[in-house]
C-alpha positions as CSV (number, residue, x, y, z in Angstrom):
1,M,104.4,19.2,77.7
2,I,105.0,16.0,79.7
3,E,108.5,14.5,79.1
4,F,109.1,10.8,79.1
5,D,111.9,11.3,81.6
6,N,109.2,11.7,84.3
7,F,108.3,8.1,84.0
8,L,111.8,6.6,84.2
9,S,111.6,5.5,87.8
10,P,111.0,2.1,89.6
11,G,107.3,1.4,90.3
12,R,105.9,3.0,87.2
13,K,103.8,1.0,84.7
14,G,103.8,1.4,81.0
15,H,102.1,-0.2,78.0
16,L,103.8,-0.7,74.6
17,V,101.8,-0.8,71.4
18,G,103.6,-3.0,68.9
19,I,105.8,-4.6,71.5
20,G,106.9,-7.4,69.2
21,G,109.0,-5.2,67.0
22,V,112.8,-5.3,67.3
23,S,113.2,-1.9,68.9
24,M,110.0,-2.1,70.9
25,S,110.8,-5.5,72.5
26,S,114.3,-4.2,73.3
27,L,112.7,-1.1,74.9
28,A,110.5,-3.3,77.0
29,E,113.5,-5.2,78.4
30,V,115.4,-2.0,79.1
31,L,112.4,-0.5,80.9
32,K,112.0,-3.6,82.9
33,G,115.6,-3.5,83.9
34,M,114.9,0.0,85.3
35,G,112.2,-1.4,87.6
36,I,109.3,-0.4,85.4
37,T,106.4,-2.8,84.9
38,V,105.6,-3.2,81.2
39,T,102.7,-4.8,79.3
40,G,102.2,-4.7,75.6
41,S,100.2,-5.7,72.5
42,D,101.0,-6.7,69.0
43,M,99.1,-7.8,65.9
44,N,100.9,-11.1,65.6
45,E,102.6,-13.8,67.5
46,G,106.4,-14.1,66.9
47,S,109.7,-15.0,68.3
48,N,110.1,-11.6,70.1
49,V,106.6,-12.0,71.7
50,E,107.5,-15.6,72.8
51,T,110.8,-14.3,74.4
52,L,109.0,-11.5,76.2
53,R,106.4,-13.8,77.6
54,A,109.2,-16.2,78.7
55,H,110.7,-13.2,80.5
56,G,107.5,-12.5,82.4
57,F,105.8,-9.9,80.2
58,T,102.1,-9.8,79.6
59,V,101.6,-9.5,75.8
60,Y,98.2,-9.3,74.1
61,I,97.6,-10.3,70.5
62,G,95.4,-7.7,68.8
63,H,94.8,-4.0,69.8
64,R,91.9,-3.4,72.1
65,A,91.1,-0.7,74.6
66,E,90.7,-3.2,77.4
67,N,94.4,-4.2,77.1
68,I,95.3,-1.1,79.0
69,A,95.1,-1.7,82.7
70,E,93.7,0.9,85.1
71,D,97.0,1.7,86.7
72,V,99.0,2.3,83.5
73,D,101.0,5.5,83.7
74,F,102.1,5.9,80.1
75,L,101.9,4.4,76.6
76,V,104.6,4.0,74.0
77,R,103.7,3.3,70.4
78,T,105.6,2.0,67.4
79,A,105.6,4.1,64.3
80,A,103.1,1.7,62.6
81,A,100.5,2.5,65.3
82,H,98.4,5.4,64.2
83,D,96.1,7.8,66.0
84,D,93.0,5.6,65.3
85,N,94.5,2.6,67.1
86,P,92.0,1.7,69.8
87,E,94.6,1.5,72.5
88,I,95.9,5.0,71.6
89,V,92.3,6.3,71.5
90,A,91.6,4.8,74.9
91,A,94.8,6.1,76.5
92,R,94.1,9.7,75.3
93,A,90.5,9.5,76.5
94,R,91.8,8.5,80.0
95,G,94.5,11.2,80.0
96,I,97.4,8.7,79.8
97,P,100.4,10.3,78.0
98,V,101.2,8.7,74.6
99,F,104.9,8.8,73.5
100,E,106.7,7.8,70.4
101,R,109.3,4.9,70.6
102,T,112.1,7.3,69.8
103,Q,111.1,9.7,72.6
104,A,111.4,6.8,75.0
105,W,114.9,5.8,73.7
106,G,116.0,9.4,73.7
107,A,115.0,9.9,77.3
108,I,116.8,6.7,78.3
109,S,120.0,7.9,76.5
110,K,120.1,11.0,78.7
111,D,121.0,8.8,81.7
112,Y,124.4,7.8,80.2
113,R,127.6,9.7,80.3
114,N,128.5,8.2,76.9
115,A,125.7,8.0,74.3
116,L,127.1,6.5,71.1
117,C,124.5,6.9,68.3
118,I,125.3,5.4,64.8
119,A,123.4,6.9,61.9
120,G,123.7,6.7,58.1
121,T,121.7,5.4,55.1
122,H,123.6,2.1,55.2
123,G,125.6,0.1,57.6
124,K,124.0,1.2,60.9
125,T,123.2,-2.3,62.2
126,T,126.6,-3.7,61.4
127,T,128.5,-0.8,62.8
128,T,126.4,-0.7,66.0
129,S,127.1,-4.4,66.3
130,M,130.8,-3.9,65.9
131,C,130.8,-1.1,68.5
132,T,129.0,-3.5,70.8
133,H,131.6,-6.2,70.3
134,I,134.4,-3.7,71.0
135,N,132.7,-2.3,74.2
136,M,132.1,-5.8,75.5
137,A,135.8,-6.7,74.9
138,A,136.7,-3.5,76.8
139,D,134.5,-4.6,79.7
140,R,132.4,-1.5,79.4
141,D,129.2,-3.4,80.3
142,P,127.2,-1.3,77.8
143,T,123.4,-0.9,77.2
144,V,122.7,-1.6,73.6
145,M,119.9,-1.1,71.1
146,I,120.4,-2.6,67.6
147,G,117.9,-2.8,64.7
148,G,118.7,-6.5,64.2
149,T,119.8,-9.6,66.0
150,L,123.4,-9.9,67.2
151,P,124.6,-13.4,67.9
152,L,126.8,-12.2,70.8
153,L,123.7,-11.0,72.6
154,H,121.2,-13.5,71.2
155,S,118.9,-10.5,70.6
156,G,119.0,-6.9,69.4
157,H,119.5,-5.4,72.8
158,R,121.4,-5.5,76.1
159,V,120.8,-4.0,79.5
160,G,124.1,-3.1,81.0
161,R,125.3,-1.4,84.2
162,G,128.1,0.7,82.6
163,N,128.0,4.4,81.7
164,T,127.7,3.8,77.9
165,I,124.7,3.2,75.7
166,I,125.2,2.2,72.1
167,M,122.2,2.9,69.8
168,E,121.3,2.5,66.2
169,A,119.9,5.9,65.1
170,C,117.5,6.0,62.1
171,E,116.7,9.1,60.2
172,Y,113.3,8.1,59.0
173,Y,110.6,10.5,60.2
174,N,113.5,12.4,61.9
175,S,113.5,9.7,64.6
176,F,117.1,10.3,65.6
177,L,116.3,13.9,66.5
178,S,114.9,12.5,69.8
179,F,118.3,11.1,70.8
180,H,120.9,12.8,72.9
181,P,124.3,11.6,71.5
182,T,127.5,12.5,73.1
183,I,129.2,10.8,70.1
184,A,127.4,10.8,66.8
185,V,128.5,8.6,63.8
186,I,127.5,9.5,60.3
187,L,128.4,6.6,58.0
188,N,127.0,7.9,54.7
189,I,124.1,9.8,53.3
190,E,122.1,8.9,50.2
191,A,118.6,9.5,48.9
192,D,116.2,7.2,50.7
193,H,112.8,7.4,52.6
194,L,111.6,9.8,49.9
195,D,108.0,9.1,51.1
196,F,109.0,11.4,54.0
197,F,111.9,13.5,52.9
198,K,111.5,15.9,50.0
199,D,115.0,15.3,48.5
200,I,118.6,14.8,49.3
201,E,119.0,18.3,50.7
202,D,116.1,17.7,53.1
203,I,117.9,14.5,54.2
204,K,121.1,16.4,54.7
205,A,119.3,19.0,56.8
206,S,118.0,16.2,59.0
207,F,121.5,14.8,59.5
208,R,122.8,18.3,60.2
209,A,120.3,18.6,63.0
210,F,121.3,15.2,64.3
211,A,125.0,16.3,64.4
212,E,124.0,19.5,66.2
213,R,122.5,17.5,69.0
214,V,126.0,16.5,70.1
215,P,127.2,18.8,73.0
216,V,130.1,21.1,72.3
217,D,132.4,18.8,74.2
218,G,131.2,15.8,72.3
219,S,132.4,14.3,69.0
220,V,131.0,13.7,65.5
221,I,132.5,10.9,63.5
222,V,132.0,11.2,59.7
223,N,133.0,9.3,56.6
224,L,135.5,11.5,54.7
225,D,134.8,9.5,51.5
226,D,131.2,10.5,51.5
227,K,130.6,14.0,50.1
228,N,127.0,14.4,51.5
229,A,128.2,13.4,55.0
230,M,131.1,15.9,54.8
231,D,128.7,18.6,53.6
232,V,126.6,18.0,56.7
233,V,129.4,18.7,59.2
234,K,130.9,21.7,57.3
235,G,131.4,24.6,59.7
236,L,130.0,22.5,62.6
237,N,131.4,23.7,66.0
238,R,132.1,20.2,67.4
239,H,135.1,17.9,67.5
240,I,135.1,16.2,64.1
241,M,136.9,12.9,63.5
242,T,137.0,11.5,60.0
243,F,137.4,7.9,58.9
244,G,137.8,6.5,55.4
245,L,140.0,4.7,52.9
246,T,142.2,7.6,52.1
247,R,145.2,8.8,54.1
248,E,143.6,12.2,54.6
249,A,141.2,10.7,57.1
250,D,142.0,10.8,60.8
251,V,141.4,7.1,61.0
252,Y,142.1,5.0,57.9
253,A,143.0,1.5,56.8
254,D,146.5,0.5,55.5
255,N,148.0,-2.7,54.2
256,I,144.6,-4.2,53.3
257,S,144.7,-7.9,52.3
258,F,141.9,-10.4,51.6
259,L,141.7,-14.2,52.1
260,G,138.3,-15.5,51.1
261,E,135.7,-13.8,53.3
262,N,138.3,-12.5,55.7
263,S,140.3,-9.2,55.5
264,H,143.4,-8.1,57.4
265,F,144.5,-4.4,57.7
266,D,146.2,-1.9,59.9
267,I,144.1,0.9,61.5
268,I,146.1,4.2,61.3
269,Y,145.2,7.0,63.7
270,N,147.1,10.3,63.6
271,D,149.5,8.8,61.1
272,R,150.5,6.1,63.5
273,K,149.5,2.4,63.7
274,Y,146.7,2.2,66.2
275,T,146.2,-1.6,65.9
276,D,145.8,-4.3,63.3
277,V,142.6,-6.1,62.6
278,T,141.4,-9.4,61.2
279,L,137.8,-9.0,60.1
280,H,135.6,-12.1,59.5
281,V,132.9,-10.3,57.4
282,P,133.7,-9.7,53.8
283,G,133.7,-6.5,51.7
284,M,135.3,-3.0,51.6
285,H,132.1,-1.6,53.0
286,N,132.7,-3.6,56.2
287,I,136.2,-2.3,56.4
288,K,134.7,1.2,56.4
289,N,132.2,0.1,59.1
290,A,135.1,-1.2,61.2
291,L,137.0,2.1,60.8
292,A,133.9,4.0,62.0
293,A,133.6,1.7,65.0
294,A,137.4,2.1,65.7
295,A,137.0,5.9,65.5
296,A,134.1,5.8,68.0
297,S,136.2,3.6,70.3
298,I,139.1,6.1,70.2
299,C,136.6,8.9,71.2
300,L,135.5,6.7,74.1
301,G,139.1,6.1,75.2
302,I,139.0,2.4,74.6
303,R,142.3,0.6,74.4
304,P,143.5,-0.6,71.0
305,T,143.6,-4.3,72.0
306,A,139.9,-4.2,72.7
307,V,139.3,-2.8,69.2
308,K,141.5,-5.6,67.8
309,Y,139.8,-8.5,69.6
310,G,136.3,-7.0,69.6
311,L,136.4,-6.8,65.8
312,A,138.0,-10.2,65.5
313,G,135.1,-11.7,67.4
314,F,132.5,-10.1,65.1
315,S,131.1,-12.5,62.5
316,G,128.1,-10.5,61.4
317,A,124.6,-9.5,62.5
318,G,121.4,-11.2,61.6
319,R,120.3,-10.8,58.0
320,R,123.6,-9.1,57.1
321,F,125.2,-11.6,54.6
322,E,124.0,-14.4,56.9
323,F,124.9,-17.9,55.8
324,K,121.8,-20.1,55.8
325,G,123.1,-23.4,54.6
326,K,123.4,-25.3,51.3
327,F,120.9,-26.3,48.7
328,N,121.7,-28.6,45.7
329,G,125.4,-27.8,46.3
330,A,124.8,-24.0,46.3
331,D,125.6,-21.7,49.2
332,V,122.6,-19.8,50.4
333,Y,123.0,-16.4,52.1
334,D,120.5,-13.8,53.2
335,D,121.0,-10.1,53.2
336,Y,118.8,-7.1,54.3
337,A,119.9,-4.9,51.4
338,H,116.9,-2.9,50.2
339,H,118.5,0.2,48.7
340,P,120.5,0.4,45.5
341,G,123.6,1.5,47.4
342,E,123.3,-1.5,49.7
343,L,122.8,-3.8,46.7
344,K,126.0,-2.4,45.1
345,A,128.0,-3.0,48.2
346,L,126.7,-6.5,48.5
347,L,127.3,-7.4,44.8
348,D,130.8,-5.8,44.9
349,M,131.7,-8.0,47.8
350,V,130.2,-11.2,46.4
351,Q,132.1,-10.6,43.2
352,T,135.4,-11.1,45.1
353,L,134.3,-14.5,46.4
354,Q,134.7,-16.2,43.0
355,Y,131.5,-18.3,42.8
356,K,130.6,-19.7,39.4
357,R,127.2,-17.9,39.4
358,T,125.5,-15.3,41.5
359,V,121.8,-16.0,41.8
360,V,119.8,-13.1,43.4
361,V,116.3,-13.4,44.7
362,F,115.2,-9.8,45.3
363,Q,112.2,-8.6,47.1
364,P,111.9,-4.7,46.8
365,H,110.8,-3.0,50.0
366,T,108.0,-0.4,49.8
367,Y,106.3,0.9,46.7
368,S,107.6,4.5,47.2
369,R,111.3,3.4,47.4
370,T,110.9,1.1,44.4
371,A,109.4,4.0,42.3
372,A,111.8,6.7,43.5
373,L,114.9,4.7,42.9
374,F,113.7,2.5,40.0
375,D,116.5,3.2,37.6
376,D,119.1,2.6,40.3
377,F,117.6,-0.8,41.1
378,V,117.6,-1.7,37.5
379,E,121.3,-0.8,37.1
380,E,122.4,-3.0,40.1
381,L,120.1,-5.9,39.3
382,R,121.6,-6.2,35.8
383,R,124.8,-7.4,37.4
384,P,124.1,-10.9,38.8
385,D,124.1,-14.0,36.6
386,V,120.5,-14.9,37.5
387,V,117.8,-12.6,38.9
388,L,114.5,-13.7,40.4
389,L,112.1,-11.1,41.6
390,A,109.4,-11.4,44.2
391,E,106.6,-8.9,44.5
392,I,107.2,-5.7,46.4
393,F,106.9,-6.0,50.2
394,A,104.4,-3.4,51.2
395,A,105.5,-2.8,54.8
396,R,103.6,0.3,56.0
397,E,102.3,1.3,52.5
398,K,99.4,0.8,50.1
399,N,100.1,0.5,46.4
400,T,98.6,3.9,45.3
401,I,101.4,4.1,42.6
402,G,100.4,1.0,40.7
403,I,104.0,-0.3,40.6
404,S,105.1,-4.0,40.6
405,S,108.3,-6.0,40.5
406,S,107.2,-7.2,37.1
407,Q,108.1,-3.7,35.8
408,L,111.7,-4.2,37.1
409,A,111.8,-7.6,35.4
410,D,110.8,-6.0,32.1
411,R,114.0,-3.8,32.3
412,I,116.4,-6.4,33.4
413,P,117.6,-8.9,30.7
414,G,116.9,-12.5,31.7
415,A,115.2,-11.6,34.9
416,N,112.0,-13.4,35.9
417,F,109.1,-12.2,38.1
418,Y,107.2,-14.6,40.4
419,A,103.9,-13.6,41.9
420,S,104.2,-16.2,44.7
421,F,107.0,-17.6,46.9
422,E,105.9,-21.1,45.9
423,D,106.7,-20.4,42.3
424,L,109.9,-18.7,43.2
425,E,111.0,-21.7,45.3
426,N,110.2,-24.1,42.5
427,A,112.3,-22.0,40.1
428,L,115.3,-22.1,42.5
429,R,114.9,-25.9,42.9
430,S,115.3,-26.3,39.2
431,L,118.3,-24.0,38.6
432,A,120.4,-24.2,41.8
433,Q,123.7,-26.1,41.2
434,P,127.1,-26.5,42.9
435,G,129.3,-23.5,42.6
436,D,126.3,-21.1,42.9
437,I,125.8,-18.5,45.6
438,I,122.1,-17.9,46.2
439,L,121.3,-14.6,47.8
440,T,117.8,-13.8,49.2
441,V,117.8,-10.0,49.4
442,G,115.4,-7.5,50.9
443,A,114.1,-6.1,54.1
444,G,110.8,-8.0,54.0
445,D,110.2,-11.7,54.5
446,V,112.2,-13.0,51.5
447,Y,114.5,-14.8,53.9
448,R,111.9,-17.4,54.4
449,I,112.6,-18.8,50.9
450,G,116.2,-19.6,51.6
451,E,115.4,-21.0,55.1
452,K,112.8,-23.3,53.5
453,L,115.1,-24.6,50.8
454,V,118.1,-25.4,53.1
455,K,115.8,-27.4,55.3
456,E,115.0,-29.6,52.3
457,K,118.8,-30.3,51.7
C-alpha cells in the first residue's frame, strides 16, 4: 500500500477534491509551504476559494475528469467526495493514488517532534485555538490546523517553522486514527455521530484507539470530570495528566471569579500555583478548555507566562459565541453549537450574562443527529425565553427518516417553526428589543440570518 509520506517532498504535484473546505484549504496551504504544487476543485465559490486563488492556487468550480493535469502525482479528497466523483474515478483509472484528507494530515504530523492533537465531542476548535495562542506567545512558531477561523491567524491554519504541530482531531469516521499524536487531549466524550458509531461504547472504543496512538513516552491529557473520558484511559500505559474543576485533578482552577463575560482564576498544577489567568471568553466550559490547553502546555515545557498571556489574548474563534452586532437594541451572537451538550454549555453561560430575554434561533444539523438526540434537544430548547426553529440543515445526508424541525416545535412550549429564512428574519424583526440577546445557533448556515439583520441596523 502506498503511503502519503512518499509524496511529501518538493516538486511533487497534488490535486485536492473539495479544496474549499476549512481543513482542505488549510491542507493546500501547508502542502504548498512544503514545496508541493497543488491544484483543486470545489462545487462552489467561497471565501476560502477566493483566498486560495489570491495565493496562486488553481481552483476549478465543479468536478470533472479534465481538472486533473497529466503530471499530478496524487489526489486527496474530502469526506464528502465519494467513489463516483468523476475526478476520483479518473484518478484511479490513471493509477493516481487517492488519499483521504486525514491520511494527508496524519502523514504531515509525523514530521514534527511535538504533535498536539485535541479531541472530544465538544470544545475542540476553542481548545485548539487556545493552544495556538499559547504557542505563539511562547515563540514556538507552530504549524496549526483548526476546524474554524481564528482571528489571530485570519484563517484556520498556519504554516510554521517550529517543531510543533497543533491539530484539531475529529472522531467522525475514526478520522483521528490517521494522526500520530505525541500529546493527545481528550476533552469529553458524549453520544454523537450515531450515523457512524453504533453507541457510546463504540465511540469510547474509538477514543481508546486514539489514545493508544500516543507513543509510550508521550502524554494523554484527559478531563477528570468526564466519566466516559476517564473510562477510555483506564489502564492505559501512557503518561496521563488530568484536568478539571476538582482538586483531585493534576491541573485545576482555583479562586474563580467572573466579571461580565470575563473570568479570572488561578491554574494549580501539582498543588502549586502555576499561573493566574484572565479569560475573555465566558462560561465554565471555557475555563475547562483553558485548563486543557494549560495542561498541554505543561507537557510541552512551555513557561507559565506564555500560558498567562496566550490565554489573555484569546477572544474566541469564529462561530464560537461570536458577536455579530446589534439589531433593534438587541445583541446578536452566533454559535456553532449543534449537540445538546453544546447547547447546554451555551445556555448555562448566557444565563450568567443577565440579559432580559434570551432569543434562540436554532437550526438542527443533520437528520440523524436530530432523530437520535431528539429528547435531549427538546430539554435544552425549553430553556430560552423565545425559540425560533429553522429547518434541519441536511449537510451530507438525505431525509430518509422523515424528520423536521416542526416536530421539535411541537414539543417545545411557545416555540415556532419557520420553513424559510425570510419568514424567520421577519419574525425576529418584529420581536427583537433592547435587553435581548439573540443567538443564531447551529453548524449550518443559520449565521447568515444574524449577519443580515445587523447590517440593517
